[in-house]
C-alpha positions in Angstrom: 1.7 -22.6 -15.3 1.8 -24.7 -11.6 3.4 -28.0 -12.1 3.7 -29.4 -8.3 1.6 -32.3 -8.0 0.6 -32.6 -4.8 -3.2 -30.7 -4.4 -2.0 -28.8 -1.4 1.1 -27.3 -2.9 -0.9 -26.4 -6.8 -3.5 -25.1 -4.6 -0.7 -22.8 -3.1 1.0 -22.1 -6.3 -2.4 -21.4 -7.5 -3.0 -18.6 -4.9 0.3 -17.5 -5.3 0.0 -16.5 -9.0 -3.4 -15.1 -9.0 -2.2 -12.7 -6.3 0.8 -11.7 -7.8 -1.1 -11.0 -10.8 -3.9 -9.1 -9.6 -1.1 -7.1 -7.4 1.2 -6.7 -10.6 -0.6 -7.1 -13.1 -0.7 -9.6 -16.8 2.8 -8.9 -17.0 4.0 -9.5 -13.8 7.0 -11.6 -14.5 9.0 -9.5 -16.7 7.9 -6.6 -14.2 9.5 -8.4 -11.7 12.4 -9.6 -13.7 12.8 -5.4 -14.5 13.0 -4.5 -11.1 14.5 -7.0 -9.0 17.6 -8.2 -11.6 18.2 -5.4 -13.5 22.1 -4.5 -12.0 22.6 -0.8 -10.8 23.0 0.9 -7.6 19.2 1.2 -5.3 18.0 4.4 -3.7 17.8 1.9 -0.3 20.4 -0.9 0.7 18.9 -5.0 0.2 16.9 -5.4 3.7 16.8 -2.3 4.9 13.7 -1.5 6.7 11.8 -0.3 3.6 12.3 -3.4 1.8 11.2 -5.6 4.6 7.9 -3.4 5.2 7.7 -3.3 1.5 8.0 -7.0 0.5 5.9 -8.4 3.4 2.3 -9.5 3.3 1.2 -6.9 6.1 1.1 -4.4 2.5 -2.1 -6.3 1.8 -4.0 -5.1 4.7 -1.5 -1.8 5.0 -2.7 -0.9 1.6 -6.1 -1.0 2.5 -5.7 0.7 5.9 -4.3 3.4 4.0 -6.9 4.1 0.9 -9.6 4.7 3.5 -7.2 7.2 6.0 -6.3 9.1 3.1 -9.9 9.2 2.0 -10.8 11.9 5.2 -9.0 14.9 3.9 -11.5 15.9 1.3 -9.4 17.7 -1.3 -7.2 14.4 -2.1 -10.7 12.2 -2.0 -11.8 15.0 -5.0 -8.8 14.3 -6.7 -9.0 10.4 -6.0 -12.7 10.4 -7.1 -12.5 12.5 -10.1 -9.0 11.0 -11.8 -8.6 7.8 -10.4 -11.1 5.5 -12.1 -11.0 3.4 -8.2 -14.1 2.5 -9.4 -14.3 2.0 -13.3 -10.5 0.3 -12.8 -9.5 -0.6 -9.2 -7.2 -3.7 -10.2 -5.2 -1.4 -12.7 -5.0 1.8 -9.7 -3.5 -0.9 -7.7 -1.2 -2.4 -10.4 0.2 1.5 -10.7 0.4 1.7 -6.7 2.0 -1.6 -6.3 4.5 -0.9 -9.4 5.2 2.3 -7.8 6.2 1.1 -4.8 8.0 -2.1 -5.7 10.3 0.1 -8.1 11.2 2.9 -6.3 12.1 0.8 -3.2 13.7 -2.3 -5.4 14.6 -0.7 -8.4 17.6 1.0 -10.0 18.1 4.3 -8.8 17.6 5.3 -12.5 14.5 3.7 -12.8 13.3 4.8 -9.3 13.9 8.4 -10.6 12.3 7.6 -13.8 8.9 6.9 -12.0 9.0 9.3 -10.0 9.0 11.7 -12.6 6.4 9.9 -14.5 4.2 10.2 -11.1 5.1 14.0 -11.2 3.6 14.8 -14.6 0.3 13.1 -14.0 0.2 14.8 -11.0 0.3 18.5 -12.7 -2.7 17.0 -14.6 -4.8 16.6 -11.7 -6.6 19.5 -10.5 -9.9 20.5 -9.7 -12.5 21.9 -7.2 -13.8 20.0 -4.7 -18.1 20.0 -4.4 -18.0 23.0 -2.1 -15.8 24.6 -5.2 -12.5 24.8 -2.9 -9.6 24.2 -5.2 -7.0 21.2 -5.1 -3.9 20.1 -7.1 -2.4 16.7 -6.8 1.1 18.3 -6.9 0.7 20.6 -4.0 3.7 19.7 -1.4 0.7 20.0 1.6 -1.7 17.3 0.0 1.5 15.3 -1.1 2.5 15.2 2.4 -0.6 13.8 3.8 -1.2 11.2 1.3 2.4 10.4 2.2 1.9 10.1 5.7 -1.2 8.2 5.9 0.7 5.5 3.4 3.7 5.4 5.6 1.7 5.0 9.0 -0.6 2.5 7.5 2.3 0.5 6.0 4.1 0.6 9.2 0.9 0.0 11.3 0.2 -3.2 9.5 3.5 -3.9 9.4 4.2 -3.7 13.1 1.1 -5.8 14.0 1.0 -8.7 11.4 4.5 -8.6 9.6 6.4 -11.4 9.7 9.5 -9.3 11.2 8.4 -6.8 13.2 10.7 -3.4 13.1 12.7 -2.4 16.3 12.0 1.2 17.7 15.7 2.2 15.5 14.5 0.1 12.5 11.0 2.1 12.0 12.2 5.5 12.7 14.9 4.4 9.6 11.5 2.9 8.0 10.0 6.6 8.2 13.3 8.4 7.1 13.6 6.0 3.8 10.4 6.6 3.2 10.7 10.5 3.4 13.1 10.0 0.6 10.6 9.3 -1.9 7.7 12.0 -1.1 10.8 14.4 -1.6 11.2 13.3 -4.4 7.4 13.7 -5.4 7.3 17.1 -4.6 6.6 16.8 -0.5 8.7 19.3 1.3 7.8 18.9 4.9 8.3 15.5 5.5 8.4 13.5 8.8 11.9 11.2 9.7 10.8 9.4 12.9 7.7 7.7 13.7 6.7 10.5 16.5 6.9 13.2 13.3 4.8 10.9 11.6 2.2 10.6 14.3 2.4 14.3 15.0 2.2 15.2 11.3 -1.1 12.6 11.3 -2.6 14.6 14.3 -1.3 18.3 12.4 -3.9 17.0 10.0 -6.6 16.4 12.0 -8.8 19.5 11.6 -8.6 19.3 8.0 -10.4 15.4 7.7 -13.6 14.9 7.2 -15.8 12.1 6.2 -17.0 13.5 3.2 -19.7 11.9 0.3 -16.5 10.7 -1.1 -14.8 9.7 1.2 -18.0 7.4 3.1 -18.4 6.6 -0.7 -15.1 4.8 -1.1 -15.2 3.0 2.0 -18.3 1.5 1.0 -16.7 0.4 -2.3 -13.9 -1.5 -0.4 -15.8 -2.9 2.4 -18.5 -4.0 0.9 -18.6 -3.9 -2.9 -14.9 -5.3 -3.6 -14.9 -5.9 -7.5 -14.0 -10.1 -6.2 -15.4 -12.8 -7.4 -18.0 -14.4 -4.3 -15.6 -16.9 -3.4 -13.0 -14.6 -2.5 -14.7 -12.6 -0.6 -14.5 -14.1 2.7 -10.6 -14.3 3.1 -11.1 -10.2 1.6 -13.4 -9.5 4.4 -10.6 -10.6 7.0 -8.1 -8.4 5.1 -10.5 -5.7 6.1 -11.5 -6.6 9.1 -7.6 -6.7 10.1 -7.6 -3.2 8.2 -9.8 -1.4 10.3 -9.1 -3.0 13.9 -5.4 -1.0 13.1 -6.8 3.2 12.1 -7.1 5.3 14.7 -10.3 4.9 16.7 -11.4 8.3 15.5 -10.7 7.3 11.7 -13.1 4.4 12.3 -16.0 6.5 13.7 -15.6 8.9 10.9 -15.9 6.1 8.1 -18.1 4.6 9.9 -16.6 1.2 9.3 -16.8 -0.4 13.1 -18.5 -3.6 13.4 -19.0 -5.9 16.3 -16.8 -8.6 14.7 -14.1 -5.9 13.1 -14.2 -4.7 16.8 -14.0 -8.2 18.4 -12.1 -10.0 15.5 -10.3 -7.7 13.9 -6.5 -8.6 15.1 -6.7 -12.3 14.8 -8.6 -11.7 11.3 -5.8 -9.9 9.8 -3.5 -11.9 11.5 -5.1 -14.9 9.5 -5.2 -13.3 6.3 -1.8 -12.2 6.0 -0.6 -15.5 7.1 -2.5 -17.1 4.1 -1.3 -14.1 1.9 2.3 -15.3 2.6 1.7 -19.0 2.7 0.3 -18.1 -1.2 2.9 -15.9 -2.1 6.1 -17.1 -0.8 5.3 -20.4 -2.4 4.4 -19.3 -6.1 6.7 -20.3 -8.6 6.8 -17.1 -10.1 8.2 -15.5 -6.5 10.7 -18.3 -6.4 12.1 -17.7 -10.0 12.7 -14.1 -9.2 14.8 -12.6 -6.0 12.2 -12.4 -2.8 12.3 -8.8 -2.7 14.8 -7.4 0.0 16.7 -10.7 0.3 20.0 -9.7 0.4 21.2 -12.8 -0.6 19.5 -12.2 -3.9 18.8 -8.3 -4.1 21.1 -6.5 -7.1 23.6 -4.4 -4.9 
Protein backbone atom coordinates (compact mmCIF):
# COMPACT_ATOMS: atom_id res chain seq x y z
CA UNK A 1 0.00 0.00 0.00
CA UNK A 2 1.33 3.47 -0.86
CA UNK A 3 1.49 5.71 2.24
CA UNK A 4 3.49 8.73 1.02
CA UNK A 5 1.78 12.12 1.25
CA UNK A 6 3.86 13.83 -1.45
CA UNK A 7 1.98 13.49 -4.77
CA UNK A 8 5.15 12.76 -6.73
CA UNK A 9 6.21 10.14 -4.22
CA UNK A 10 2.76 8.55 -4.35
CA UNK A 11 3.03 8.39 -8.13
CA UNK A 12 6.44 6.73 -7.93
CA UNK A 13 5.23 4.20 -5.39
CA UNK A 14 2.17 3.40 -7.48
CA UNK A 15 4.27 2.86 -10.60
CA UNK A 16 6.71 0.66 -8.72
CA UNK A 17 3.95 -1.46 -7.21
CA UNK A 18 2.21 -1.89 -10.56
CA UNK A 19 5.39 -2.91 -12.37
CA UNK A 20 6.49 -5.26 -9.60
CA UNK A 21 3.13 -7.04 -9.52
CA UNK A 22 2.97 -7.31 -13.33
CA UNK A 23 6.41 -8.92 -13.45
CA UNK A 24 6.31 -11.04 -10.29
CA UNK A 25 2.59 -11.85 -10.11
CA UNK A 26 -0.04 -11.56 -7.37
CA UNK A 27 2.23 -13.21 -4.77
CA UNK A 28 5.10 -10.86 -5.58
CA UNK A 29 5.99 -9.98 -1.99
CA UNK A 30 6.14 -13.59 -0.85
CA UNK A 31 8.19 -14.60 -3.89
CA UNK A 32 10.70 -11.81 -3.33
CA UNK A 33 10.99 -12.70 0.34
CA UNK A 34 11.58 -16.38 -0.43
CA UNK A 35 14.12 -15.74 -3.19
CA UNK A 36 16.23 -13.09 -1.51
CA UNK A 37 15.93 -13.81 2.20
CA UNK A 38 16.09 -17.60 2.41
CA UNK A 39 19.53 -18.44 3.85
CA UNK A 40 21.88 -20.77 2.04
CA UNK A 41 24.56 -20.87 -0.66
CA UNK A 42 23.82 -19.37 -4.07
CA UNK A 43 24.95 -20.32 -7.57
CA UNK A 44 26.46 -16.85 -8.00
CA UNK A 45 28.21 -14.42 -5.65
CA UNK A 46 26.35 -11.26 -4.58
CA UNK A 47 26.83 -8.25 -6.87
CA UNK A 48 28.39 -10.43 -9.58
CA UNK A 49 27.79 -9.49 -13.23
CA UNK A 50 24.76 -11.75 -13.63
CA UNK A 51 23.17 -10.16 -10.57
CA UNK A 52 23.84 -6.64 -11.82
CA UNK A 53 22.40 -7.37 -15.26
CA UNK A 54 19.32 -9.28 -14.10
CA UNK A 55 18.47 -6.73 -11.39
CA UNK A 56 18.65 -3.69 -13.66
CA UNK A 57 15.63 -1.94 -15.16
CA UNK A 58 17.14 -2.47 -18.61
CA UNK A 59 15.83 -6.06 -18.39
CA UNK A 60 12.44 -4.70 -19.51
CA UNK A 61 14.06 -3.73 -22.81
CA UNK A 62 16.20 -6.86 -22.93
CA UNK A 63 13.23 -9.13 -22.36
CA UNK A 64 11.33 -7.67 -25.30
CA UNK A 65 14.41 -7.92 -27.50
CA UNK A 66 14.93 -11.55 -26.49
CA UNK A 67 11.36 -12.50 -27.42
CA UNK A 68 11.73 -10.87 -30.83
CA UNK A 69 15.09 -12.47 -31.54
CA UNK A 70 14.06 -15.92 -30.29
CA UNK A 71 10.99 -15.89 -32.52
CA UNK A 72 13.17 -16.08 -35.63
CA UNK A 73 13.97 -19.75 -35.04
CA UNK A 74 10.99 -21.62 -36.54
CA UNK A 75 11.34 -24.69 -34.30
CA UNK A 76 11.63 -22.65 -31.11
CA UNK A 77 8.76 -20.44 -32.26
CA UNK A 78 6.55 -23.45 -32.98
CA UNK A 79 6.96 -24.56 -29.37
CA UNK A 80 6.11 -21.10 -28.06
CA UNK A 81 3.09 -20.68 -30.33
CA UNK A 82 1.75 -24.14 -29.59
CA UNK A 83 2.36 -24.44 -25.86
CA UNK A 84 3.15 -21.16 -24.07
CA UNK A 85 -0.19 -19.32 -24.28
CA UNK A 86 1.61 -16.06 -24.96
CA UNK A 87 -1.58 -14.52 -26.40
CA UNK A 88 -4.04 -15.94 -23.91
CA UNK A 89 -1.86 -15.42 -20.83
CA UNK A 90 1.03 -13.05 -21.64
CA UNK A 91 1.40 -11.79 -18.06
CA UNK A 92 1.49 -15.35 -16.76
CA UNK A 93 4.29 -16.17 -19.14
CA UNK A 94 6.16 -13.02 -18.07
CA UNK A 95 5.71 -13.94 -14.42
CA UNK A 96 7.03 -17.47 -14.96
CA UNK A 97 10.06 -16.21 -16.88
CA UNK A 98 10.83 -13.52 -14.31
CA UNK A 99 10.52 -16.00 -11.45
CA UNK A 100 12.87 -18.42 -13.19
CA UNK A 101 15.48 -15.71 -13.76
CA UNK A 102 15.19 -14.37 -10.22
CA UNK A 103 15.37 -17.81 -8.61
CA UNK A 104 18.35 -19.06 -10.60
CA UNK A 105 20.21 -15.74 -10.23
CA UNK A 106 19.45 -14.80 -6.61
CA UNK A 107 17.81 -17.80 -4.93
CA UNK A 108 19.47 -20.55 -2.94
CA UNK A 109 21.28 -23.28 -4.84
CA UNK A 110 18.60 -25.78 -3.78
CA UNK A 111 15.77 -23.53 -4.99
CA UNK A 112 17.60 -22.78 -8.24
CA UNK A 113 18.05 -26.50 -8.96
CA UNK A 114 14.43 -27.21 -8.07
CA UNK A 115 13.31 -24.48 -10.47
CA UNK A 116 15.49 -25.90 -13.25
CA UNK A 117 14.10 -29.39 -12.61
CA UNK A 118 10.53 -28.09 -12.96
CA UNK A 119 11.31 -26.33 -16.22
CA UNK A 120 13.05 -29.42 -17.62
CA UNK A 121 9.98 -31.49 -16.78
CA UNK A 122 7.82 -28.99 -18.69
CA UNK A 123 10.22 -29.07 -21.62
CA UNK A 124 9.84 -32.84 -21.87
CA UNK A 125 6.13 -32.37 -22.59
CA UNK A 126 6.61 -29.61 -25.18
CA UNK A 127 7.04 -31.32 -28.53
CA UNK A 128 5.29 -31.44 -31.86
CA UNK A 129 5.70 -30.43 -35.49
CA UNK A 130 5.95 -27.13 -37.30
CA UNK A 131 3.28 -26.28 -39.90
CA UNK A 132 5.60 -27.66 -42.59
CA UNK A 133 6.08 -30.96 -40.75
CA UNK A 134 9.44 -30.52 -39.01
CA UNK A 135 9.54 -32.11 -35.53
CA UNK A 136 10.61 -30.10 -32.50
CA UNK A 137 11.00 -30.63 -28.78
CA UNK A 138 11.74 -27.97 -26.20
CA UNK A 139 14.38 -30.13 -24.52
CA UNK A 140 16.50 -30.38 -27.67
CA UNK A 141 19.99 -29.14 -26.61
CA UNK A 142 20.39 -27.34 -29.94
CA UNK A 143 17.19 -25.34 -29.44
CA UNK A 144 18.05 -24.72 -25.78
CA UNK A 145 21.33 -23.16 -26.87
CA UNK A 146 19.52 -20.86 -29.30
CA UNK A 147 16.99 -19.72 -26.72
CA UNK A 148 19.78 -19.17 -24.18
CA UNK A 149 22.02 -17.31 -26.63
CA UNK A 150 19.18 -15.01 -27.72
CA UNK A 151 18.39 -14.21 -24.09
CA UNK A 152 21.98 -13.66 -22.97
CA UNK A 153 22.75 -11.53 -26.02
CA UNK A 154 19.59 -9.46 -25.48
CA UNK A 155 19.98 -8.95 -21.74
CA UNK A 156 23.62 -7.96 -22.19
CA UNK A 157 22.93 -5.66 -25.15
CA UNK A 158 20.18 -3.85 -23.26
CA UNK A 159 22.30 -3.55 -20.13
CA UNK A 160 25.31 -2.18 -21.99
CA UNK A 161 23.10 0.37 -23.75
CA UNK A 162 20.67 1.36 -21.00
CA UNK A 163 21.95 -0.17 -17.75
CA UNK A 164 22.77 1.95 -14.71
CA UNK A 165 26.30 0.51 -14.52
CA UNK A 166 27.42 -1.05 -17.81
CA UNK A 167 29.85 -3.94 -17.48
CA UNK A 168 33.50 -3.79 -18.39
CA UNK A 169 34.72 -6.15 -21.11
CA UNK A 170 35.95 -8.59 -18.48
CA UNK A 171 32.69 -8.40 -16.54
CA UNK A 172 30.70 -8.96 -19.74
CA UNK A 173 32.66 -12.15 -20.38
CA UNK A 174 31.97 -13.20 -16.80
CA UNK A 175 28.26 -12.54 -17.31
CA UNK A 176 28.17 -14.82 -20.36
CA UNK A 177 30.04 -17.54 -18.45
CA UNK A 178 27.69 -17.27 -15.47
CA UNK A 179 24.60 -17.40 -17.69
CA UNK A 180 26.05 -20.52 -19.32
CA UNK A 181 25.85 -22.24 -15.92
CA UNK A 182 22.06 -21.97 -16.04
CA UNK A 183 21.83 -23.03 -19.69
CA UNK A 184 23.80 -26.21 -19.00
CA UNK A 185 21.60 -27.01 -16.02
CA UNK A 186 18.60 -26.81 -18.37
CA UNK A 187 20.19 -29.28 -20.77
CA UNK A 188 22.13 -27.19 -23.28
CA UNK A 189 25.47 -28.76 -24.19
CA UNK A 190 27.49 -26.41 -26.41
CA UNK A 191 27.16 -23.05 -24.67
CA UNK A 192 29.13 -19.81 -25.25
CA UNK A 193 31.38 -18.69 -22.39
CA UNK A 194 32.55 -15.27 -23.64
CA UNK A 195 31.05 -12.33 -25.51
CA UNK A 196 32.99 -13.32 -28.63
CA UNK A 197 31.66 -16.87 -28.41
CA UNK A 198 28.14 -15.53 -27.83
CA UNK A 199 28.28 -13.44 -31.00
CA UNK A 200 29.72 -16.37 -32.93
CA UNK A 201 26.88 -18.58 -31.66
CA UNK A 202 24.23 -16.11 -32.85
CA UNK A 203 25.92 -15.94 -36.25
CA UNK A 204 26.12 -19.73 -36.49
CA UNK A 205 22.33 -20.02 -36.10
CA UNK A 206 21.51 -17.46 -38.79
CA UNK A 207 21.08 -20.01 -41.62
CA UNK A 208 18.33 -21.65 -39.54
CA UNK A 209 16.43 -18.43 -38.85
CA UNK A 210 13.41 -17.15 -40.72
CA UNK A 211 10.51 -14.79 -40.22
CA UNK A 212 7.82 -17.45 -40.05
CA UNK A 213 4.14 -16.59 -39.84
CA UNK A 214 4.29 -17.31 -36.10
CA UNK A 215 7.32 -15.02 -35.68
CA UNK A 216 5.62 -12.16 -37.49
CA UNK A 217 2.46 -12.73 -35.43
CA UNK A 218 4.52 -12.57 -32.23
CA UNK A 219 6.22 -9.35 -33.32
CA UNK A 220 2.86 -7.81 -34.17
CA UNK A 221 1.42 -8.85 -30.83
CA UNK A 222 4.34 -7.52 -28.81
CA UNK A 223 4.75 -4.27 -30.74
CA UNK A 224 1.22 -3.35 -31.83
CA UNK A 225 -1.23 -5.28 -29.63
CA UNK A 226 0.20 -5.34 -26.10
CA UNK A 227 -2.30 -6.38 -23.41
CA UNK A 228 -2.09 -3.01 -21.68
CA UNK A 229 -4.53 -0.21 -20.84
CA UNK A 230 -4.49 2.66 -23.32
CA UNK A 231 -2.71 5.00 -20.89
CA UNK A 232 0.22 2.56 -20.55
CA UNK A 233 0.82 2.16 -24.27
CA UNK A 234 2.86 5.34 -24.93
CA UNK A 235 5.53 4.47 -22.32
CA UNK A 236 5.47 0.86 -23.52
CA UNK A 237 6.13 2.15 -27.04
CA UNK A 238 9.34 3.73 -25.72
CA UNK A 239 10.46 0.35 -24.33
CA UNK A 240 9.65 -1.24 -27.69
CA UNK A 241 11.65 1.40 -29.54
CA UNK A 242 14.62 0.72 -27.28
CA UNK A 243 14.35 -3.03 -27.81
CA UNK A 244 14.12 -2.73 -31.59
CA UNK A 245 17.03 -0.28 -31.72
CA UNK A 246 19.35 -2.85 -30.11
CA UNK A 247 18.42 -5.70 -32.47
CA UNK A 248 20.86 -6.56 -35.27
CA UNK A 249 19.85 -4.94 -38.56
CA UNK A 250 19.21 -8.35 -40.14
CA UNK A 251 16.74 -9.25 -37.38
CA UNK A 252 14.92 -5.91 -37.66
CA UNK A 253 14.64 -6.38 -41.41
CA UNK A 254 13.42 -9.97 -41.14
CA UNK A 255 10.70 -9.08 -38.64
CA UNK A 256 9.85 -5.80 -40.40
CA UNK A 257 9.82 -3.92 -37.09
CA UNK A 258 11.78 -0.83 -38.10
CA UNK A 259 9.99 2.50 -38.23
CA UNK A 260 11.42 5.97 -38.71
CA UNK A 261 10.85 6.74 -35.03
CA UNK A 262 12.52 3.54 -33.81
CA UNK A 263 15.41 3.97 -36.21
CA UNK A 264 16.13 7.60 -35.34
CA UNK A 265 15.01 7.85 -31.71
CA UNK A 266 14.99 4.27 -30.45
CA UNK A 267 18.12 4.78 -28.35
CA UNK A 268 16.92 7.93 -26.52
CA UNK A 269 13.43 6.44 -26.17
CA UNK A 270 14.79 3.26 -24.62
CA UNK A 271 17.00 5.24 -22.26
CA UNK A 272 14.06 7.40 -21.16
CA UNK A 273 11.81 4.38 -20.62
CA UNK A 274 14.48 2.52 -18.65
CA UNK A 275 15.08 5.52 -16.41
CA UNK A 276 11.34 5.77 -15.80
CA UNK A 277 11.16 2.09 -14.82
CA UNK A 278 14.18 2.50 -12.55
CA UNK A 279 12.60 5.60 -10.98
CA UNK A 280 9.41 3.75 -10.18
CA UNK A 281 10.85 0.38 -9.16
CA UNK A 282 13.62 1.94 -7.08
CA UNK A 283 11.18 3.77 -4.84
CA UNK A 284 8.49 1.12 -4.54
CA UNK A 285 7.68 0.12 -0.98
CA UNK A 286 7.99 -3.49 -2.09
CA UNK A 287 11.50 -3.02 -3.43
CA UNK A 288 12.50 -1.27 -0.21
CA UNK A 289 10.90 -3.94 1.94
CA UNK A 290 13.31 -6.58 0.65
CA UNK A 291 16.98 -6.48 -0.31
CA UNK A 292 17.82 -4.95 -3.63
CA UNK A 293 18.74 -7.79 -5.97
CA UNK A 294 22.49 -8.12 -6.16
CA UNK A 295 23.19 -5.57 -3.40
CA UNK A 296 26.31 -6.82 -1.56
CA UNK A 297 25.18 -5.23 1.68
CA UNK A 298 21.85 -7.07 1.80
CA UNK A 299 21.97 -10.12 -0.46
CA UNK A 300 22.27 -13.44 1.40
CA UNK A 301 25.72 -14.98 1.39
